[in-house]
N, CA, C and O atoms as CSV, one atom per row, in Angstrom:
chain,resi,resn,atom,element,x,y,z
A,1,MET,N,N,202.203,95.652,28.822
A,1,MET,CA,C,202.884,96.690,27.711
A,1,MET,C,C,203.407,95.729,26.462
A,1,MET,O,O,204.315,94.916,26.635
A,2,PRO,N,N,202.824,95.885,25.348
A,2,PRO,CA,C,203.348,95.106,24.030
A,2,PRO,C,C,204.692,95.590,23.710
A,2,PRO,O,O,205.135,96.714,23.947
A,3,ARG,N,N,205.280,94.622,23.150
A,3,ARG,CA,C,206.769,94.847,22.830
A,3,ARG,C,C,206.777,95.717,21.488
A,3,ARG,O,O,206.094,95.449,20.500
A,4,SER,N,N,207.636,96.779,21.599
A,4,SER,CA,C,207.698,97.628,20.381
A,4,SER,C,C,208.973,97.391,19.734
A,4,SER,O,O,210.011,97.271,20.386
A,5,THR,N,N,208.918,97.310,18.287
A,5,THR,CA,C,210.167,97.211,17.595
A,5,THR,C,C,210.598,98.512,16.930
A,5,THR,O,O,209.773,99.386,16.663
A,6,ASN,N,N,211.828,98.626,16.681
A,6,ASN,CA,C,212.381,99.842,16.126
A,6,ASN,C,C,212.338,99.826,14.504
A,6,ASN,O,O,213.364,99.831,13.824
A,7,SER,N,N,211.118,99.807,14.004
A,7,SER,CA,C,211.086,99.607,12.609
A,7,SER,C,C,211.884,100.524,11.742
A,7,SER,O,O,212.320,100.165,10.648
A,8,VAL,N,N,212.080,101.785,12.275
A,8,VAL,CA,C,212.763,102.836,11.479
A,8,VAL,C,C,214.263,102.353,11.313
A,8,VAL,O,O,214.854,102.456,10.238
A,9,ALA,N,N,214.795,101.858,12.368
A,9,ALA,CA,C,216.218,101.505,12.421
A,9,ALA,C,C,216.473,100.209,11.533
A,9,ALA,O,O,217.490,100.092,10.851
A,10,SER,N,N,215.452,99.224,11.595
A,10,SER,CA,C,215.604,98.084,10.823
A,10,SER,C,C,215.483,98.317,9.245
A,10,SER,O,O,216.113,97.707,8.381
A,11,ARG,N,N,214.593,99.274,9.066
A,11,ARG,CA,C,214.267,99.574,7.588
A,11,ARG,C,C,215.521,100.326,7.055
A,11,ARG,O,O,215.864,100.154,5.886
A,12,ALA,N,N,216.176,101.107,7.834
A,12,ALA,CA,C,217.316,101.831,7.361
A,12,ALA,C,C,218.458,100.837,7.151
A,12,ALA,O,O,219.249,100.983,6.220
A,13,ARG,N,N,218.548,99.737,8.097
A,13,ARG,CA,C,219.609,98.765,7.925
A,13,ARG,C,C,219.342,97.988,6.589
A,13,ARG,O,O,220.299,97.806,5.836
A,14,ARG,N,N,218.223,97.566,6.282
A,14,ARG,CA,C,217.856,96.970,5.100
A,14,ARG,C,C,218.128,97.708,3.979
A,14,ARG,O,O,218.699,97.184,3.022
A,15,LYS,N,N,217.717,99.118,3.973
A,15,LYS,CA,C,217.946,99.898,2.965
A,15,LYS,C,C,219.285,100.044,2.584
A,15,LYS,O,O,219.534,100.148,1.383
A,16,LYS,N,N,220.241,100.072,3.458
A,16,LYS,CA,C,221.629,100.264,3.367
A,16,LYS,C,C,222.269,99.052,2.532
A,16,LYS,O,O,223.056,99.229,1.602
A,17,ILE,N,N,221.840,97.828,2.973
A,17,ILE,CA,C,222.215,96.721,2.277
A,17,ILE,C,C,221.699,96.461,0.918
A,17,ILE,O,O,222.400,95.836,0.122
A,18,MET,N,N,220.439,96.924,0.564
A,18,MET,CA,C,219.665,96.993,-0.565
A,18,MET,C,C,220.409,97.919,-1.612
A,18,MET,O,O,220.572,97.618,-2.794
A,19,LYS,N,N,220.814,99.022,-1.043
A,19,LYS,CA,C,221.396,99.893,-2.064
A,19,LYS,C,C,222.845,99.499,-2.356
A,19,LYS,O,O,223.341,99.830,-3.433
A,20,ARG,N,N,223.512,98.846,-1.502
A,20,ARG,CA,C,224.906,98.331,-1.901
A,20,ARG,C,C,224.724,97.048,-2.930
A,20,ARG,O,O,225.649,96.700,-3.664
A,21,ALA,N,N,223.476,96.396,-2.914
A,21,ALA,CA,C,223.209,95.348,-3.937
A,21,ALA,C,C,222.834,95.911,-5.191
A,21,ALA,O,O,222.673,95.048,-6.054
A,22,LYS,N,N,222.635,97.136,-5.583
A,22,LYS,CA,C,222.181,97.600,-6.740
A,22,LYS,C,C,223.022,97.136,-7.946
A,22,LYS,O,O,224.249,97.221,-7.882
A,23,GLY,N,N,222.518,96.736,-8.848
A,23,GLY,CA,C,223.290,96.454,-10.088
A,23,GLY,C,C,223.525,94.802,-10.069
A,23,GLY,O,O,223.929,94.185,-11.055
A,24,TYR,N,N,223.250,94.270,-8.955
A,24,TYR,CA,C,223.572,92.703,-9.017
A,24,TYR,C,C,222.375,92.095,-10.053
A,24,TYR,O,O,221.352,92.698,-10.375
A,25,PHE,N,N,222.765,90.785,-10.471
A,25,PHE,CA,C,221.750,90.025,-11.281
A,25,PHE,C,C,220.710,89.252,-10.698
A,25,PHE,O,O,220.926,88.578,-9.691
A,26,GLY,N,N,219.634,89.295,-11.234
A,26,GLY,CA,C,218.349,88.366,-10.726
A,26,GLY,C,C,217.968,88.883,-9.405
A,26,GLY,O,O,217.954,90.099,-9.216
A,27,ARG,N,N,217.654,88.043,-8.467
A,27,ARG,CA,C,217.082,88.325,-7.350
A,27,ARG,C,C,218.090,88.878,-6.201
A,27,ARG,O,O,217.753,89.313,-5.100
A,28,ARG,N,N,219.268,88.770,-6.664
A,28,ARG,CA,C,220.319,89.293,-5.757
A,28,ARG,C,C,220.135,90.939,-5.536
A,28,ARG,O,O,220.625,91.466,-4.537
A,29,LYS,N,N,219.540,91.569,-6.337
A,29,LYS,CA,C,219.291,92.902,-6.250
A,29,LYS,C,C,218.112,93.469,-5.400
A,29,LYS,O,O,218.178,94.522,-4.766
A,30,ASN,N,N,217.039,92.660,-5.461
A,30,ASN,CA,C,215.742,93.000,-4.893
A,30,ASN,C,C,214.873,92.127,-3.789
A,30,ASN,O,O,213.772,92.445,-3.340
A,31,VAL,N,N,215.658,90.925,-3.459
A,31,VAL,CA,C,215.221,90.049,-2.302
A,31,VAL,C,C,216.044,90.189,-1.343
A,31,VAL,O,O,217.260,90.086,-1.507
A,32,TRP,N,N,215.462,90.455,-0.168
A,32,TRP,CA,C,216.426,90.829,1.002
A,32,TRP,C,C,217.324,89.801,1.474
A,32,TRP,O,O,218.496,90.108,1.695
A,33,THR,N,N,216.890,88.529,1.668
A,33,THR,CA,C,217.828,87.453,2.076
A,33,THR,C,C,219.061,87.190,0.977
A,33,THR,O,O,220.249,87.085,1.282
A,34,VAL,N,N,218.558,87.116,-0.244
A,34,VAL,CA,C,219.479,86.928,-1.294
A,34,VAL,C,C,220.445,88.113,-1.432
A,34,VAL,O,O,221.653,87.938,-1.595
A,35,ALA,N,N,219.912,89.242,-1.366
A,35,ALA,CA,C,220.854,90.463,-1.529
A,35,ALA,C,C,221.866,90.474,-0.191
A,35,ALA,O,O,223.069,90.719,-0.278
A,36,LYS,N,N,221.258,90.206,0.898
A,36,LYS,CA,C,222.264,90.200,2.057
A,36,LYS,C,C,223.419,89.242,1.953
A,36,LYS,O,O,224.580,89.548,2.227
A,37,ASN,N,N,222.998,88.001,1.518
A,37,ASN,CA,C,224.136,87.189,1.361
A,37,ASN,C,C,225.137,87.563,0.304
A,37,ASN,O,O,226.356,87.426,0.414
A,38,ALA,N,N,224.465,88.072,-0.776
A,38,ALA,CA,C,225.429,88.581,-1.897
A,38,ALA,C,C,226.236,89.760,-1.421
A,38,ALA,O,O,227.410,89.819,-1.787
A,39,VAL,N,N,225.783,90.633,-0.707
A,39,VAL,CA,C,226.642,91.745,-0.115
A,39,VAL,C,C,227.713,91.138,0.927
A,39,VAL,O,O,228.884,91.518,0.932
A,40,GLU,N,N,227.249,90.239,1.738
A,40,GLU,CA,C,228.161,89.787,2.641
A,40,GLU,C,C,229.468,88.989,1.916
A,40,GLU,O,O,230.640,89.212,2.222
A,41,LYS,N,N,229.064,88.094,0.977
A,41,LYS,CA,C,229.998,87.372,0.030
A,41,LYS,C,C,231.031,88.336,-0.649
A,41,LYS,O,O,232.242,88.144,-0.753
A,42,ALA,N,N,230.225,89.536,-1.140
A,42,ALA,CA,C,231.119,90.418,-1.906
A,42,ALA,C,C,232.160,91.225,-0.858
A,42,ALA,O,O,233.254,91.578,-1.298
A,43,ASP,N,N,231.832,91.482,0.402
A,43,ASP,CA,C,232.784,91.928,1.416
A,43,ASP,C,C,233.884,91.032,1.518
A,43,ASP,O,O,235.035,91.464,1.579
A,44,VAL,N,N,233.577,89.626,1.546
A,44,VAL,CA,C,234.622,88.689,1.797
A,44,VAL,C,C,235.515,88.753,0.655
A,44,VAL,O,O,236.725,88.717,0.879
A,45,TYR,N,N,235.066,88.848,-0.611
A,45,TYR,CA,C,235.746,88.974,-1.801
A,45,TYR,C,C,236.793,90.244,-1.636
A,45,TYR,O,O,238.014,90.158,-1.761
A,46,ALA,N,N,236.087,91.371,-1.345
A,46,ALA,CA,C,236.785,92.689,-1.360
A,46,ALA,C,C,237.976,92.587,-0.406
A,46,ALA,O,O,239.078,93.069,-0.668
A,47,TYR,N,N,237.661,91.881,0.794
A,47,TYR,CA,C,238.740,91.890,1.900
A,47,TYR,C,C,239.938,90.982,1.261
A,47,TYR,O,O,241.081,91.438,1.207
A,48,THR,N,N,239.645,89.767,0.814
A,48,THR,CA,C,240.700,89.079,0.069
A,48,THR,C,C,241.310,89.686,-1.010
A,48,THR,O,O,242.532,89.607,-1.129
A,49,GLY,N,N,240.669,90.250,-1.771
A,49,GLY,CA,C,241.094,91.068,-2.971
A,49,GLY,C,C,242.187,92.124,-2.495
A,49,GLY,O,O,243.147,92.373,-3.224
A,50,ARG,N,N,242.043,92.663,-1.411
A,50,ARG,CA,C,242.886,93.745,-0.875
A,50,ARG,C,C,244.239,93.139,-0.578
A,50,ARG,O,O,245.264,93.751,-0.878
A,51,LYS,N,N,244.269,92.022,-0.032
A,51,LYS,CA,C,245.525,91.170,0.390
A,51,LYS,C,C,246.164,90.712,-0.968
A,51,LYS,O,O,247.367,90.840,-1.198
A,52,GLN,N,N,245.309,90.194,-1.805
A,52,GLN,CA,C,246.111,89.582,-3.036
A,52,GLN,C,C,246.677,90.754,-3.921
A,52,GLN,O,O,247.695,90.586,-4.594
A,53,LYS,N,N,245.990,91.944,-3.902
A,53,LYS,CA,C,246.574,92.988,-4.594
A,53,LYS,C,C,248.007,93.369,-4.250
A,53,LYS,O,O,248.834,93.750,-5.078
A,54,LYS,N,N,248.214,93.228,-2.954
A,54,LYS,CA,C,249.560,93.467,-2.360
A,54,LYS,C,C,250.574,92.350,-2.901
A,54,LYS,O,O,251.676,92.688,-3.333
A,55,ARG,N,N,250.223,91.187,-2.870
A,55,ARG,CA,C,251.031,90.088,-3.381
A,55,ARG,C,C,251.237,90.403,-4.799
A,55,ARG,O,O,252.388,90.445,-5.233
A,56,ASN,N,N,250.160,90.643,-5.616
A,56,ASN,CA,C,250.394,90.645,-7.092
A,56,ASN,C,C,251.331,91.771,-7.497
A,56,ASN,O,O,252.060,91.615,-8.477
A,57,PHE,N,N,251.350,92.954,-6.760
A,57,PHE,CA,C,251.964,93.968,-7.122
A,57,PHE,C,C,253.675,93.762,-6.664
A,57,PHE,O,O,254.630,94.190,-7.313
A,58,ARG,N,N,253.726,93.158,-5.655
A,58,ARG,CA,C,255.055,92.679,-5.167
A,58,ARG,C,C,255.739,91.862,-6.295
A,58,ARG,O,O,256.863,92.117,-6.729
A,59,ALA,N,N,254.948,90.860,-6.720
A,59,ALA,CA,C,255.478,89.908,-7.745
A,59,ALA,C,C,255.787,90.602,-9.086
A,59,ALA,O,O,256.704,90.234,-9.820
A,60,LEU,N,N,254.981,91.605,-9.351
A,60,LEU,CA,C,255.114,92.452,-10.643
A,60,LEU,C,C,256.367,93.299,-10.540
A,60,LEU,O,O,257.077,93.466,-11.532
A,61,TRP,N,N,256.658,93.842,-9.358
A,61,TRP,CA,C,257.904,94.690,-8.979
A,61,TRP,C,C,259.049,93.730,-9.231
A,61,TRP,O,O,259.914,93.990,-10.067
A,62,ILE,N,N,259.054,92.686,-8.552
A,62,ILE,CA,C,260.232,91.744,-8.604
A,62,ILE,C,C,260.572,91.262,-10.075
A,62,ILE,O,O,261.728,91.102,-10.467
A,63,GLN,N,N,259.410,91.041,-10.869
A,63,GLN,CA,C,259.745,90.592,-12.281
A,63,GLN,C,C,260.402,91.856,-12.897
A,63,GLN,O,O,261.398,91.684,-13.600
A,64,ARG,N,N,259.952,93.048,-12.703
A,64,ARG,CA,C,260.533,94.217,-13.504
A,64,ARG,C,C,261.900,94.504,-13.000
A,64,ARG,O,O,262.699,94.964,-13.816
A,65,ILE,N,N,262.286,94.304,-11.785
A,65,ILE,CA,C,263.602,94.443,-11.292
A,65,ILE,C,C,264.493,93.384,-11.876
A,65,ILE,O,O,265.555,93.720,-12.400
A,66,ASN,N,N,264.140,92.170,-11.821
A,66,ASN,CA,C,264.713,91.121,-12.354
A,66,ASN,C,C,265.231,91.160,-13.827
A,66,ASN,O,O,266.292,90.690,-14.240
A,67,ALA,N,N,264.156,91.888,-14.612
A,67,ALA,CA,C,264.465,91.944,-16.110
A,67,ALA,C,C,265.507,93.181,-16.158
A,67,ALA,O,O,266.408,93.224,-16.996
A,68,GLY,N,N,265.322,94.081,-15.283
A,68,GLY,CA,C,266.286,95.233,-15.625
A,68,GLY,C,C,267.593,95.012,-15.013
A,68,GLY,O,O,268.516,95.713,-15.429
A,69,VAL,N,N,267.836,94.129,-14.064
A,69,VAL,CA,C,268.998,93.708,-13.588
A,69,VAL,C,C,269.776,92.908,-14.413
A,69,VAL,O,O,270.987,93.102,-14.513
A,70,ARG,N,N,269.122,91.912,-15.093
A,70,ARG,CA,C,269.663,90.938,-15.982
A,70,ARG,C,C,270.366,91.594,-17.242
A,70,ARG,O,O,271.330,91.095,-17.822
A,71,LEU,N,N,269.723,92.829,-17.593
A,71,LEU,CA,C,270.506,93.486,-18.616
A,71,LEU,C,C,271.930,93.983,-18.143
A,71,LEU,O,O,272.721,94.446,-18.965
A,72,HIS,N,N,272.190,93.893,-17.012
A,72,HIS,CA,C,273.440,94.390,-16.460
A,72,HIS,C,C,274.106,93.067,-15.914
A,72,HIS,O,O,274.950,93.184,-15.026
A,73,GLY,N,N,273.828,92.014,-16.317
A,73,GLY,CA,C,274.625,90.772,-16.028
A,73,GLY,C,C,274.362,90.359,-14.546
A,73,GLY,O,O,275.365,89.932,-13.975
A,74,MET,N,N,273.307,90.395,-13.866
A,74,MET,CA,C,273.037,89.950,-12.528
A,74,MET,C,C,271.757,89.355,-12.281
A,74,MET,O,O,270.803,89.600,-13.019
A,75,SER,N,N,271.665,88.548,-11.240
A,75,SER,CA,C,270.237,88.079,-11.134
A,75,SER,C,C,269.663,88.959,-9.878
A,75,SER,O,O,270.284,89.695,-9.111
A,76,TYR,N,N,268.289,88.643,-9.924
A,76,TYR,CA,C,267.550,89.349,-8.959
A,76,TYR,C,C,268.052,89.281,-7.486
A,76,TYR,O,O,268.230,90.264,-6.767
A,77,SER,N,N,268.260,87.944,-7.131
A,77,SER,CA,C,268.401,87.583,-5.788
A,77,SER,C,C,269.973,88.191,-5.417
A,77,SER,O,O,270.171,88.609,-4.277
A,78,VAL,N,N,270.788,88.209,-6.172
A,78,VAL,CA,C,272.250,88.565,-5.941
A,78,VAL,C,C,272.067,90.167,-5.741
A,78,VAL,O,O,272.657,90.753,-4.834
A,79,PHE,N,N,271.211,90.830,-6.648
A,79,PHE,CA,C,271.125,92.254,-6.750
A,79,PHE,C,C,270.543,92.691,-5.276
A,79,PHE,O,O,270.998,93.647,-4.648
A,80,ILE,N,N,269.459,91.843,-4.807
A,80,ILE,CA,C,268.730,92.278,-3.645
A,80,ILE,C,C,269.573,91.953,-2.468
A,80,ILE,O,O,269.435,92.585,-1.420
A,81,GLY,N,N,270.390,91.053,-2.583
A,81,GLY,CA,C,271.469,90.765,-1.394
A,81,GLY,C,C,272.440,91.871,-1.290
A,81,GLY,O,O,272.800,92.291,-0.190
A,82,LYS,N,N,272.928,92.413,-2.541
A,82,LYS,CA,C,273.844,93.308,-2.442
A,82,LYS,C,C,273.274,94.706,-2.024
A,82,LYS,O,O,273.934,95.424,-1.273
A,83,VAL,N,N,272.071,95.093,-2.496
A,83,VAL,CA,C,271.360,96.226,-1.994
A,83,VAL,C,C,271.128,96.360,-0.631
A,83,VAL,O,O,271.193,97.437,-0.037
A,84,THR,N,N,270.828,95.175,-0.067
A,84,THR,CA,C,270.642,95.028,1.506
A,84,THR,C,C,271.967,95.343,2.124
A,84,THR,O,O,272.104,96.204,2.993
A,85,LYS,N,N,273.039,94.538,1.591
A,85,LYS,CA,C,274.270,94.686,2.453
A,85,LYS,C,C,274.941,96.054,2.260
A,85,LYS,O,O,275.689,96.492,3.134
A,86,LYS,N,N,274.685,96.745,1.123
A,86,LYS,CA,C,275.182,98.211,0.988
A,86,LYS,C,C,274.304,99.082,1.648
A,86,LYS,O,O,274.589,100.275,1.544
A,87,ASP,N,N,273.194,98.757,2.377
A,87,ASP,CA,C,272.283,99.647,3.033
A,87,ASP,C,C,271.585,100.696,2.262
A,87,ASP,O,O,271.302,101.802,2.723
A,88,ILE,N,N,271.300,100.257,0.960
A,88,ILE,CA,C,270.632,101.295,0.133
A,88,ILE,C,C,269.070,101.252,0.393
A,88,ILE,O,O,268.534,100.153,0.250
A,89,LYS,N,N,268.372,102.206,0.718
A,89,LYS,CA,C,267.033,102.268,1.265
A,89,LYS,C,C,266.106,102.620,0.202
A,89,LYS,O,O,265.404,103.625,0.316
A,90,LEU,N,N,266.046,101.814,-0.903
A,90,LEU,CA,C,265.029,101.821,-2.006
A,90,LEU,C,C,264.443,100.558,-1.912
A,90,LEU,O,O,265.092,99.512,-1.904
A,91,ASN,N,N,262.875,100.657,-1.820
A,91,ASN,CA,C,262.111,99.631,-1.860
A,91,ASN,C,C,261.888,98.936,-3.328
A,91,ASN,O,O,262.402,99.367,-4.360
A,92,ARG,N,N,261.047,97.805,-3.250
A,92,ARG,CA,C,260.903,97.200,-4.542
A,92,ARG,C,C,260.242,97.931,-5.685
A,92,ARG,O,O,260.513,97.916,-6.886
A,93,LYS,N,N,259.133,98.692,-4.888
A,93,LYS,CA,C,258.368,99.553,-5.895
A,93,LYS,C,C,259.098,100.589,-6.488
A,93,LYS,O,O,258.819,100.888,-7.650
A,94,VAL,N,N,260.083,101.257,-5.828
A,94,VAL,CA,C,260.898,102.390,-6.322
A,94,VAL,C,C,261.938,101.730,-7.532
A,94,VAL,O,O,262.112,102.198,-8.657
A,95,LEU,N,N,262.475,100.690,-7.038
A,95,LEU,CA,C,263.592,99.992,-7.861
A,95,LEU,C,C,262.809,99.592,-9.071
A,95,LEU,O,O,263.391,99.755,-10.144
A,96,ALA,N,N,261.617,99.106,-9.101
A,96,ALA,CA,C,260.901,98.664,-10.263
A,96,ALA,C,C,260.528,99.853,-11.190
A,96,ALA,O,O,260.558,99.763,-12.417
A,97,ASP,N,N,260.192,100.916,-10.546
A,97,ASP,CA,C,259.768,102.313,-11.381
A,97,ASP,C,C,261.065,102.668,-12.055
A,97,ASP,O,O,261.051,102.982,-13.246
A,98,LEU,N,N,262.252,102.637,-11.327
A,98,LEU,CA,C,263.480,103.083,-11.835
A,98,LEU,C,C,263.968,102.154,-13.189
A,98,LEU,O,O,264.405,102.607,-14.246
A,99,ALA,N,N,263.780,100.857,-12.868
A,99,ALA,CA,C,263.926,100.006,-13.980
A,99,ALA,C,C,263.163,100.167,-15.290
A,99,ALA,O,O,263.644,100.129,-16.422
A,100,MET,N,N,261.991,100.340,-14.969
A,100,MET,CA,C,261.084,100.665,-16.116
A,100,MET,C,C,261.172,102.010,-16.891
A,100,MET,O,O,261.220,102.089,-18.119
A,101,ASN,N,N,261.185,102.987,-16.082
A,101,ASN,CA,C,260.976,104.414,-16.703
A,101,ASN,C,C,262.324,105.175,-16.723
A,101,ASN,O,O,262.475,106.094,-17.528
A,102,HIS,N,N,263.332,104.815,-15.842
A,102,HIS,CA,C,264.602,105.628,-15.697
A,102,HIS,C,C,265.688,104.681,-15.769
A,102,HIS,O,O,266.295,104.360,-14.748
A,103,PRO,N,N,265.991,104.189,-16.962
A,103,PRO,CA,C,267.134,103.011,-16.946
A,103,PRO,C,C,268.446,103.574,-16.489
A,103,PRO,O,O,269.218,102.897,-15.810
A,104,GLU,N,N,268.740,104.954,-16.899
A,104,GLU,CA,C,270.112,105.328,-16.538
A,104,GLU,C,C,270.351,105.517,-14.975
A,104,GLU,O,O,271.472,105.363,-14.489
A,105,ALA,N,N,269.095,105.903,-14.119
A,105,ALA,CA,C,269.139,106.020,-12.921
A,105,ALA,C,C,269.230,104.682,-12.291
A,105,ALA,O,O,269.843,104.539,-11.233
A,106,PHE,N,N,268.641,103.687,-12.901
A,106,PHE,CA,C,268.664,102.247,-12.298
A,106,PHE,C,C,270.025,101.777,-12.589
A,106,PHE,O,O,270.551,101.045,-11.750
A,107,LYS,N,N,270.675,102.087,-13.653
A,107,LYS,CA,C,272.153,101.533,-13.988
A,107,LYS,C,C,273.139,102.249,-12.873
A,107,LYS,O,O,274.093,101.663,-12.363
A,108,ALA,N,N,272.811,103.419,-12.617
A,108,ALA,CA,C,273.556,104.091,-11.360
A,108,ALA,C,C,273.413,103.198,-10.023
A,108,ALA,O,O,274.371,102.976,-9.283
A,109,VAL,N,N,272.353,102.804,-9.839
A,109,VAL,CA,C,272.030,101.883,-8.608
A,109,VAL,C,C,272.653,100.589,-8.735
A,109,VAL,O,O,273.170,100.093,-7.734
A,110,VAL,N,N,272.673,99.930,-9.923
A,110,VAL,CA,C,273.305,98.703,-10.174
A,110,VAL,C,C,274.852,98.864,-9.969
A,110,VAL,O,O,275.529,98.056,-9.334
A,111,ASP,N,N,275.315,99.941,-10.547
A,111,ASP,CA,C,276.842,100.255,-10.498
A,111,ASP,C,C,277.312,100.555,-9.011
A,111,ASP,O,O,278.417,100.250,-8.561
A,112,ALA,N,N,276.375,101.150,-8.377
A,112,ALA,CA,C,276.704,101.419,-6.738
A,112,ALA,C,C,276.667,100.136,-6.097
A,112,ALA,O,O,277.398,100.006,-5.116
A,113,VAL,N,N,275.874,99.040,-6.500
A,113,VAL,CA,C,275.817,97.972,-5.647
A,113,VAL,C,C,277.113,97.002,-6.086
A,113,VAL,O,O,277.653,96.296,-5.235
A,114,LYS,N,N,277.527,97.017,-7.343
A,114,LYS,CA,C,278.503,96.128,-7.755
A,114,LYS,C,C,279.800,96.387,-7.120
A,114,LYS,O,O,280.770,95.678,-7.385
């Protein structure tokens, strides 16, 4: 009995990768081995990027909170220490939003912490 290959499935697998490589430059879009490598590398970058996004946003929130708190004569580290001690359950994302868009509400939080 000769060996039979499932060409339908392998074609579908290749099509899936080639579809994801659409829009790439040069041979990366239409040569199977090059496209496969490009798509795999893109997946690595995407995974790494999702982790970096979290870091970048946290850093941005910290900068915004620091800027808002310094207007009230306090540093970021002192403020976060006091927020933790007072058991105020607001995360950095919310505090940064208050500092940027609702300064009067942020001032109330700062006064509650002082």
